[in-house]
N, C-alpha and C positions, 0 to 999 in steps of 0.2 A: 845574348849576354854580350855585351861591346867591351872589348879590351883591347890595348893598346898592344900588348903583346900578341895578338890574335891578327891584328890588322884590320879590323872591324870596325874602329873606334872614330866616330863622328864628333864635331862640336857641334854646338846647337845652331851655329849662323852653317855650317856645312850643312848638315841635316835638313835644314830650311831651304836651301839653295838649291839642294838635290831633290827635295820631296815636296817642296812648298808648305807653308805653316799650316793649311786644312790637311795635304796629306800625313804630315807628324801628328797633327792630333788624332787620325783616324787610327796610324799606327801606335801610338803611344797608348790609345785607350784599349787596343786588343793586346797590348803587350802583356797583360795580367792583373789580376783584381784579387790574387789570393797574397798570402803573406810572402810567398817564394819572390824572389829575384824577378824582375819585370824581364821579358824576352822579347825584344826588339827584331824584328824580321823585315829585310828591307823589300822581301817580296811583297809582306801584307802594306807597305807604304805605297808601293807601286800600283798594287792593286785598288788602295783607297784613291788615289789620284784617278784610276780607271774609272771607279764608280763616281766620283765626283764629274767628271767631265761628261759621262753618259748619261747622269743626272741632269747637268745643266743643258744637255742639247736635247734633251727632251721636254726640259721646261719651254727652251726657246720655240721647238716644234706644236707644244699646246697653246704657248701665246699666239704663235701665228695662224694657228686654226682653233681660235676660240670662238667663230662665229657658228662652226660647224658642231661645237659643243651642246649638250642638252641644255635647256632653260626651261623658265617655269617653276611651278611650284615643286618644294622636295616634298612629297608625300607619298612617295612609295615605300614598301616595306623595306627595302634595301638603304633608302634613305633613315628610316626611322632606326634600324640596326647599327648604322652608321653614326648616327649621332647618339644615340647611346653608348657603343662604344668609345665615343670621344668624350664623352660626358665621365663614363666610368674612369679613364686613362686620367682625366684631367682631377678627379677626386683623390685616385690612388697617388698622383703626383703631389698634390698637395699634403696629403697626409704624409707621405716620405721627407718633404721639407720640414712638415712642425715635425718630425721624429729629429 
């Protein structure tokens, strides 16, 4: 919990300068989703930035090596399972938005 008296208070501008907007989004999303007060943890914001960086580097690597990725029809068992899971996720998301 942030508090001026404990010295761990950051304004929104300071937090974004320190962790970036995306780092803050991840940390705040993880800060709590119950009726209790949110618990912002700087280590979570730092870890979020690291995960974002790692993901961006992986994407760059995949783009650089896209010619070596599999091509052709997507008709293996794993392809069908993946497509089914994606469809189920889309339907569930749509149902939750409707609620």
